[in-house]
N, C-alpha and C positions, 0 to 999 in steps of 0.2 A: 659341701654335704648336702643331700638331697632333703628337700622339705619333709616334715613328718606330720602325720596326722595329730590333733590334739584334742585332749579330754580337757573339760571344763570343770574347774573347782570353783568356789564361790567368787573368786577374785582375779583368777588367772588361766590361761589355757597352757596345759602340760603336755608334752608329747607322750605317747602310749607305745610307740614301736622302737625298733632300734635296739640296743643293748643297755637294758634299764638298769638303774641303781635303786637300792632300798633308800627312800626318802621320806622324812616327816615334813609335811608343810604346816608351819603354824598359821593357822587361819585367824585365831582370835586369842589375845592375850592382853593383860593389863599393862604389859611392858612393850608389846608390839607397837611399832609406827603403824597407824591406821592406814596409810598411804602405801605400805611396802610390807610384802609378807617376809617370813624367815623360814629359809630351808635349811634343815637338819639332815645332813648327807651321813649314811650308816655306812661303814666299810664291810665289806664282804669277803671272807668269813667274820663275824662280829662276836666277839665275847661280850657277856652280859654288861650292859650299862644301865645307870640308873638316871631317872628324873626325879626331881624334887627341888625343894628350897635351900637345902644346905649346900654349902660352897663345895663340898665334898663329893657331891653327885657330879655325874657326867655331863648332864644338861641340866642347867640352872634355870628355874623359872621363878620369877619374881611374883608369886600368885598367893596371897594369903590364905586361900581356901584349901591349898594342898599340904600334904605332909611335907616333913624334911627330906625324908626319902620315901617317894610315893609310890613309884613302879620301877621293874627293871625290865629291859628289852633284849630280846636275842633273834637273830636272823636266822630263818630254817630254812635250807633248800629243798625244793622239791621238783618234781617234773614240770609243774605249772608256774616255775619261776619262785623267788623268795617271798617267805611270808614271815610274819613277825610274831614271836611269842611274847605275851605281855604278862608279866607277874604282878599283881596288886599287892603291894607291901604296906598300903595304908590299912589302919584300923577304923577309918571314919567310913560309915555307910553312905553309898551312893555317890562317891566323889570320883569314881572311874567308871566309865561307861564305854562300850564298844557299839556305836551306833546308838541306839536308843536303850540297850540291855545294860543294866548295873552289874560290874564285875564284884563279887563278894571279895570280901577280905581275905587274903593269903589265897586267892585262887587264880589260876592261870586261865588266859584267853589266847585267841589267836586272830591276828589282823591280815585281812587280805587286802590285796592292791585296790584302793578306792574307799576302803573303811575309815570311817570317821572315829576319832579317838577323843574322849571328852575327859579331862583332868581339872576339877573344881570349875573355875571361871575360864580356863584354857581350852582350846579346840585345835586338834590336829588332825591332819588327813595323812594316812600311809599311801603313798603312791610309787610304782615303779616308773622311774623317772630318768629320762637320757638328757643328764645335766648339761653336758658340754654342748649338745646341740642347743638346748635353750639358752645358755649364756652366750652362743655365738648369734642367735637371733637378736638377743637384747643389745650386744655390741653392735650390730648392724643397725638397729633402731637409734642407738646413740649417736652413730656416726651421721646418719641421716638427719637426725634433729640439729646437730652441731652445723652440718651444711647449710640447714634452712635457717639458722640463726637462732634457734630456740633451745638456748642455753640451760635455761632453767629447768625446761622439761627433761633435757639430757641429763642434767645433774640428778633428778629426782630418780631417773632410771639406774644410774651409776649408784646411787645410795641404796637402791633396791639390792642391786647385785651384792653391795658390801654387807647386807643382811645374810647372806648366805654362809653358813658354818660348817666346818668340817668336823666331823667327831671319829675320834680315834685315828686321826691320821689317814684319812681316805688315800689311798696309793694311786694318784692319778696326776702324773706331772702335767698334762695337757690341761687339766681342770685348773691344777694350780696356777698354771700359766694365763688361763683366761681370766681368773681372779686378778692377777697382777696388771693384766692389759687393762682391765676394768678400772684399777687404781690409778694407773698411769693416765686414762682418758679423764678422769676426773681432776687430777692434777692439772692437766693440760687445760680443762676447761676453766678452773679457776685462775690459771696464769693469764689467759687471754680477756678475763675479766677484770685484771688489776688486782685479784686478791691474792697478793703474794704470800701472806702468812700462812695461809691455808696450803697453797701450792709448793711452798718451800717445804712444809711439814711432809707432805705425801711424795715429792720428788726425792726428798731425802731419805725417806723410808725405802724406795725403790733404789737409789744411788747408793746403799749402805752395801758394805762387802758382805753382809749376810744373804744378799740377793744373789743366788748361783746363776740365776738367768742373765747372762753377761749382756746380751743385745739390749733387754730393757734396762739393765743397769746404766749401759752407755747413753742411751736415748734420755734416760731420767737425768744423767750428769751433765747432758749438754744443755737441757731445759733449765736445769737448775742453775748452771754456770750463767746462763743466758739472763736469768732473773738478777743474779747477783752484780752482773755487769751494768744493767740497766739502773741498779741502787748505786753504782760506782765502788762496789765492794770489789774491788779487783784481788786483794789477797785472798778472799774465799774461793774466787773463781779459779784461781791458780792452784790454790791447795787441792780442789777436786780434780784438776788434770793430774796433779802430782801423784794422787793417791791411785788412780785407776790405770794409767798409763803403762807401768811395768806389768800389769796384769793383762791389758789389751793388746800390746804390741807383738806377743807371740801368735796371736790372730793372722798376722800378716801372711802367713804360709798358705792360708785359703784365700782365693781371690773373692770369694764371695762374702769375706767379712770386710772387704774395701769399704763399704756404706759405713760401717761403725768406726773403723778407724779415721775415715774422712770427717765425721762428726766431731771427734776429738781433737783432731788437726785444726778444723774450722773454729772451734772453741777456743784452743790455743791462741790461733791468729787474731781473733777478736780480742783476747785478753792483751795481747802485746799491741794492738791498735789502740787501746784505751790507755796504754802505758806511752803513746806518741812514739812507738818503735815500729815506724813502718816498714823498713827493709825486713825486720826479722817477721814482722805480720804478713807480708807479703809472701815471704819463703814458707810460711806453714800454711797459707792458703794455697800455695802451688803444691804443696805435698798433698793437701787435702785433695785437690783435683787429680793428683796422680792416682792416689788410692781409688777414688771414684771412677775414674776411667778404666781401672783395671778389673771392676766388677762385671759379671756377665750381662747385667741390666743396668746401666747406671741411672741414677735418680735425677731427673730432670729439676725435681723441686730442690734437692741439696744443692745441684751446681748453680741454680739460679740464687740460692740462699748464699752460697760462698761468693759468688759475684758480687752480691749486695754487700755482703760484709767486706769485700775488698774496695769497693767504693766508699763505704762509710771509713774505712782506713785511711783512704787517700783523703777524704774530707777532713778527718780529725788532725790531719797533718798538713792541712792547708795546701795539697796538692788539687786544686779545684778543678782543673781542666782534665786531670785524669779520672777524678771521681765522676763528672759529668758523662765522660765518654763511657764509662762502665755502666752508669745508671740509664744512657739512653738505650744501650742493649737490652736492659730490662724492660724498659716502658714502651719500646717499639712493637713488640710482640702483642698479637691480640687474640689469638687462640688458647685460652689460659683454663688450668682447672681452678677450682676453688682456692686452694693453697697458693698457687702461682699468682692469683688475683691479688692475696693479701701481700704478697712479696713486692707484685708490681706497685700496689698501693704506697708501699713504703719507699720504693724507688721514688715515686712521684713526690712524695713528702721531703726527700732530700734533695731532689733537684729544686723544688721550691725554696728550700732553705738555702741552697748554694746561690740561685738568682736573687734572693733577698740580700744575701752577703754582697752581692755584685750590685745591689742598688737598683736591680730591674725589678721593681716590685709588682708591676702590673703582670708581668710573665710568672713570678713567682707565686702570685695569687692564682692564677690559671692552673698552674701544677698541684697546688695545695687544696683547691677547690676540688679538682679531681679525684685527689688521693681521698678525701673525706667523704666522697660521694661512694668510693669503693667500699671504705669502712661501714659507712651507712647501710649499703646494699647487704653487706654480708652479717650486718648487726654485730661487729666486733666494737663494742662500747668502748673498750680501752683506747684502741688504735684510734677511735674517732675522737676521743677526749685529747690524745696527743696532737692530732691533727688539727683540731679547733686550736688549741695552744700555739701550734707552728703558724697558722694564719694570724693569731693575734700578735705574735711576735713581728711578724712581716708586717702588718699595719702599723704598730707602733713605731717600727724603723721608718715606715712611709710618712710618719707624721698624723697618721689618722687614728688619733685617740679614741674617738667614739666607736669606730668599727673593731678597735682593739679590745675595748672594754667588752663589747657585747660577745665577741668569740671566747674570751675569758669566762665570762659568766656562763656560757654554752658549756664550756668545759667543766667549770665549777659545777653546773647542775647535774652534768653526766656523773661526777664524782660523788655527788651527794645523793643521787638516786639508783645509778647503775653499777659504779665502779667502786669497789673498796680499796684506795690505794693512798696512803699517806703521805709517801715520797710525792706523787704528783700533786696531791693537795697542798703541800709546801712549795712545790714550783709554781703553780697558779697564783698562790697568794703572793709570791716573791714578784710575779710579773704585775700583778694588780698594784701592788706597792709601788712599783717603778713608774706607772702610769701616773699615779698621784704625785710622785716625786716630779715627773716631768712636767705636770701642771702647775707645779709650786705648792702644792698642799702638803707640805713634809709632816705635819700632824697625823694627817690620815695615812700617809705612806708608812710612818711608823708603826701604826696600828696593823696593817697589812704585814710588815716585817716581822712583828711579834707574833702574829698568827702562824708565818712561815717558820719561825723558830720553834713553836709549840708543837707544829706538825711533826716536826723531825725528832721529837723526843721519843727515844727507844728505838729509832731505826738503825740498824748496824751499817757500817760502811758509809754513813752520810758525811764523813768529815770534809770530803771533798766539795760537797754542796754547801756546807756550813761556810767554807772559805767566801763564797759569793754573798751568802746572808751576811757576814761581818761586812763586805763592801758595800752591801745596799743600806746597813745601818751607818756606816761611815758618811754616805753621801746625804742620808736624812739629816743626821746632825750637824753636817758641815752646813747645810742650807739653813738649820736652826740657829747657827753661832754656838754651838756646845762643842768648843774647839778640842778640849781634852778627851771627850767620848769619840769623837770623830777620829781623832790621832790613834787611839787605842784600837779602834776596829780597823782602820787600815793597816794598821801593822799586823794585826792577827791574819787578815786576809791575805796580805803578802807572804807571811811567813808559811802558812797552810798551802797557797798555791804553789809555792817552791817545793814544799815537801811532796807534792804530787807531780813535780815535773811539768806544771802548767807555767812554762816561762813566759809567754805572750801576754796572758792575763795577769801574770805576777808582774810584768812591766808595767802594765797599764795601772794597775793598783798604785805601783810605786810613783808613777807620774802623778795621778791624782793626789796621793799623799804630799808630793812635793808642792804641788800648787797651794794645797791647803795649809801647808807650813809657810809658804811664801805671803799668804794673806795675813798671818801674823808675824810676818818680817822675820822669820826663822831662818836665815840665809845658810848658816852650817848645816843644819838638818835638811834642809831642800836639796844643798848640794850633795849630801852624803846618798839621799834618796836617789836623786838622779844618777849618779854614778851607779848604784844597785840597779837602777832601771836599764841603763846602758849594758850591763853585764848579762841580765835577763834576756834581752832581745839578741845579744851576740851569741849567746847560748845556742840559739836555734838559727842562728846566721841571718836575722832579721833587722840587724840595725839600720842598714841603708832604708829599708821600707819605712822606718818609724823617726827617720833623721829630721823631717820637718818639725814634727811634733816635739822631739828633744830640743831642736833650735829654739823653739818658741819659749820653753822653760828657762834655756840658757839666758836668752834676751832678759827675761822677767829678772833672773838673778843678777845680771849685770846692771839693769837699771837700779835694782836694789843697793848695790855696791856703789853706787854712783858713777858707773861707766856709762854715760849717757850715749855718746857716739858708737860705741861698740853695742849698746843695746839697740838702738835704733837701726842699725846696719844689719844686726840679725834678725830682728822682727821683721824688717822689710823683705828680706830673703825667705824668711820662713811662712810668712802670710802668702807671698806669691805661690810658693809651694802648696801650702795648704788650701788656697782657693781653688784648685783643681781636684781636690778630692771632694766628697759628698758632704752635705750638710751635717753636722754633728754637734754634741754639746762641747766637745774640745774646742772645735772651729769656732763656735760661737763665743765661748768663754776667752778664747785668743783675741778675737776682735775686740771684746770688751776690755780687756787688760791693755791692750796696744791702744785702743781709743783714749783710755782713761790716762795715758801716757802723752798723748798728742794733746789732750785737754789741759793737762798739767802744764805743758810747755807753752800752750796758747797763752795761758793766765800768766806766765812768768813773763813772756815777751810783751803782753800787754801792759802789765806794770813797768817794763822797761821803757815802754814808749815805742817799741818797734812794731810798728801796726802791721807792716808787710809780713813779716815772719809770723806774727800772731795770726794773722787771716790765713795764711798757709797751713798752720797747724790746726787752726779751727775747721778749715774745709776737709783736711785729712780726717780729723776726728769724726766729723759729721759722716763722711764716707764710711769710716770704719763701723760707727754705730748704725748706720743705715744697712750696711752688709749684715751686721750681727743680728738686726731685728729682723731681716728678711730669713736669716738662718734660723733663728729662734721661731719665727711664724712657721717655716717649712717644717721643723720638727716638733712644732706645738711644746715649745719649752717656755712654759708659763714662768717659772722662777727667773730664767734669764732674761726674758721680755721685759719683766718688771725692772731689772737692773739696767736694762738699756734705756727705757723710758724715763728713769730717775736721772741717767747721764745726758741725755737729750735735752732735758728739762733745763738742767743746769748750765748746758752750753748755750742752747738757743730757743728761747721760749717759742718762737713763732715755729719752728720746726717741731717742738713737743705739741703745739696745737694742731699741726697736721697730721702727728702720728696718732693722736687721739682721736680726731676727725675719722681717720682713714677706716676706724672700725664702724663707723656708721654711715659714711658717704663714699661713694665709689670714686676712684681716682679722677675720672674726667671731670668733674666740678670742682674738685678739690682746691685746685690752684686758684679758682675763681673766688672761691669763699675766703681763701687766706689773703689774697693778694690785692683783690679788687673792691671797690666803692659799692655801697647798697644799689645805686643806680645801674652799675655795670652788671650786678647780679639780676636785675629784672629784664636784661636783654635775652631775647630767645630768638631761635632761627629755625626756618623749615629745612628738614633734611630726609633722605630716604633712610629709612630704618626698618628692622624686622623684628615684631614682637612676639615673644613666647610667653605662653601660660602654661604653667604644669601643675596638676592639682592631684592630691592622694585621694584615690578611690578606696573605700572601706574606713576611712578615718573616723566618720561619725560612730559607727559600730564600735572601733577600737576606744574611743573616747568613753563610750558607755562602759566598756568591758574593763578596760587597765586602770590601775591607780594613776594619780596625777604625775607621779616622779617618771613611771615608765612612758606616759605619755609626752613628757618633756624630754625624755632622752631619745625616744624615737623621732621627734620632731627636730632635734636638734641634728642627728644624724642625718635625717633628710636634708635640711636646709644646708648642712655641712658639703655633702657630696653634690648637691645640686648647684651650689654657688661655685664649687671649685671647678665642676664640669663646664659651666657655662663661662667662666673666666678663661678657662683653656681652650676654650673655642673662639675667644675673643669677644664674648658680649659681657653685659653689666646688669647686675642685679638691680632692679628698680625697687621692689620692695617685697616683703613677706605679706601676704593676706591670709591669715589663719594657715590653713593647711596648703596653700598655694604659693608658688613662686612667680614673679612676673620679671621678665628680663628683656632689654633690646639689644640688638645687633647692629653694627654699622658697618660701613664700607661698600665695595662695589657689588652689583649684582650680575658681573659676569667673570668668567675665570673659575679654576677650580682650586678648591682648599678652604683654608679658614678665611682667608680674605674676602671671600664671596659670603656675604653676610646671610644669605637664605640657605645655602649650603651648611653654613655653620651652625645655624638655628636647628635645622632639622637634624643634624648630627648629635649636635648637645641634647635635644628632646629625647631621641632613641636612646641614647647613652643613658639618660636619668631614668627613663622607662625600664630598662634593663636592670638598671642598679637598684631600683625600688624592689623588684621582684626578689633580688638578692638580699636586699633588707629584710623583706618578709620572710624570708627562709630562715635569716638568722635569728630573728626575735620570735617567729611563730611557727617555725618548721613547716610553713607552707607560702609557695610563691603566690598563691591566689588569695590569700588572707589580706594583704594590701596592695594595691596596684597604683599606676599613675596613668593620666591621660593628659595630652597635650594638643594645645591649638596654636597655629602659626598663621601670621599674616604680614606681608611686605607692602610698603607703601610711603608715602609722605606724611610726616608728623611735624608737630610744632615742639620742639626740644627746649628745655631751659628750666630756670628756677620759678616755680609756681608756689604760691601762698601768700600769708600775710605777713605783717611785721612780727606777729608773735612766733608763727611757725612756717617754715618754707621746706620744700622738698625739689630735687632735681629729678624731672620726669618727663614724660611726653605724652601728648595728648592728640586725639585725632580719631578718625573712623577706624582706621587700621588697628588700634588698640580694642576697640569695642568688637571687631569681627574676630581677631585673635581669642578674646575672652568667650564669645559666643560659640566658636569652634571647639575651644577647649570644654565647655558645657554638653555640646554634642558628642564627643569623643566617648567610646565605651573604655571601660578599663584595659589599659594595655594599647590603647590607640593612639597614634600621631595624625591629626587632621592638619593640612595646610590649605591655604586659600588659594585660588588659582593664580594670584600674582606671584605667589611664592613658588609654586609648581613652574611657571614659566621661567622665573630667574634660575631655578634649579636645572631644568632641562635644558636650558639656553647655555649652559657651561658644561654639558655633557655629564649629568649628574649619574653615578651608578645606582642611585636609589629605584627602586622598582615600585610602582605604583600600584594599587589595587583598583578598586571601583573609582570612577570618576570621568569627566567631572560630574559630581552631584549638585544638586540646587536644593537650598533649604531655606524657607522663610524662618528668619529668626526674630525674636522679641525685640520690640522698639525699632525695628529698621525696615524701611520701606522695600527697598532693593533685595531680592533673595542673594543669600551667599554661595558663591561657588567654590565647590572645595574637593580635593582629594584625600584617600586613604592612603597613607605610606605603609608599604608591605615592611615592616620591620623584621619579620621572621627571615625572610630570603636576602633582603638588601644588605650592603656592606658599606659603611660610611667611607668618605674620602680620607678623612684621618681617622688613626686609631683612637678608639674612645678615650677620652681623658679621665682617668679614674683616680 
């Protein structure tokens, strides 16, 4: 439609050409929204209508200064267009004015286009108004604002449109359609903001059989069904499809209707996928694609959405290779519209989830970070909330609890300030509880699980999620030794998961229940649970996948039955198989149980006097406990780690001392501390080492701004990943100095790889600098708020134990340390400076690092000779080993 010239009212530009309608614009009224005009459209021809306070009036105004029946209106046609005859029904003087002229009681007046009508405290303007053109303009503005992420402004425009009121059934199908499109847009904006209650209400109105506009009804059905599926309310989603499909199917005779039939088939496939019926779901998606391809102009957005849902269906059915293949097709394309970018973001999120399942946490975080970036760019807060939650789950599985907590807190902040969604609130609370449970704080975990349960109150279709809530409670109560409550929740979880055909999670819940019963030596109950778990895995053909796990439980049952040889045989084979899998709570717990059995055999053989057999059992127990505590440390399993410490202390006090000291002393001097005399500890030696100093820039300002708890959490996260990166590059943390980390590396200074100490130090420093920027983004939404700088020097140092009788530390001293510290002080935020000696060691081994300016010279404090150094180009360089994260 061509653009129209506009005439200005006090608040709005209105068109004055085209095919005008008779319209009253409410400019001021006690009941009117001050930010939104009300449009009262008058049908033509129009019989008399009345305006007043009475509910019997055609137009009811809540204005105490007007009469119950104040005026009547009638449209009069003329050559100059419609005019409006006004009859004053009020008996009050000067309460009805046309312009500035009062209309006497029981007197008629005439309104021409543009005239102002005053009724008491209410002002109305009579205009000839091309309403359809105006609505189209407003909807264009809504779409533009939505694309720009200005969702609140878009909603205010839509709410203004909803103020338009049709009087006496204005006979305009296109106008009615525009109003319904505006209603659909409002519902859609609420849904992407996570405001599901309002979205369900509006989509439900449009999906009603009363809506004769079938295309809008189908669109609304698809969106409403999608929300129900996100809430796991499969029954309601299926009922929507069952209700509309008999009416929609006859539309198939016209190829142009293929888009709408494809929508319904896609929704049906999504529902089947959530029911874990992959073959039926894929058939529905294929049918949807066939409908779509038959249309004159196939929708690329819908075809991409169908492909995304096919991938999700494969993912839900554990067909991960198939899911990845389909997701890669969605994420490789670069030329995308706004809606396709959002689909791409979801595809990246699911790729990240799959890589996390496969324990490739670094690759998973790359995909998840890219997905969150897309959602942030598009200002889709609800999807950003889900993306942050997915990153947190990945970090939790990675054993990086500090980062997991930060991302959950970001998700929680979005839920509290930007997104209204109780379901997601419950999910985030559940994951925070799991983190505290992992750390061994079961009381704090219970608090979060209680919050999870309270958030679920009143949410329909939540029973599926409540099964996992029961499992969370069971784990917490189990750690607290509240056996009966744990048993009850495990049983509820297993039963509810079975009702929803989630047989693999049901099998896991039953295995956990089985181990819980065995702690109380309830062998008959545990045997029954084990049999039920086997049936759950067999139902989906996964018995072989979980065979080592089931064998570990069988061995435990055999031991409690007194079948020692059988138990040891099964345990040995199951441990061998389990050790090839990723670290997990179950593997750690298996190490603990098997180690306890070996400890018991060690004590028995020692009492019998068989020292050889006792020694073998003791060494095997120590090996199992050592493996177990590595597993617990890898996954940050605080509760389990504490159990291992108790077992090691009772088995071998010297090993326990080493274990405790390992929290404070690096591995290199630990054997000396435990096994050597004091004189031996004083021995030092001169060695070639590379020293690294990494410091936080912006820490002082942060310390002034943030509270102490936030400060502690930020420092702990920084120390955590800095230590991990240094160790994974072959270095050793020497000490923490405020917000600075000192570390040193040893090894040759030739050759490529981590064995080259200079390269390893540069790689580690550059990785830490990049990770600090990500830390700053997580905590402060800005990579510049907190940065790191690093200084590195290579040369000969005196290495050994230094100190007094009262306090000693294993460290290194020499000019190299001083130079590294001074270079760090010279470095700007985000820079890595390396001494010329380090540069030569890197370049001598063919380092791929690009160097910026250099060699530069700088006189530094308290040193006679100037320092020669280089600036590492961390932006364009690539490390010789992938960053250890």
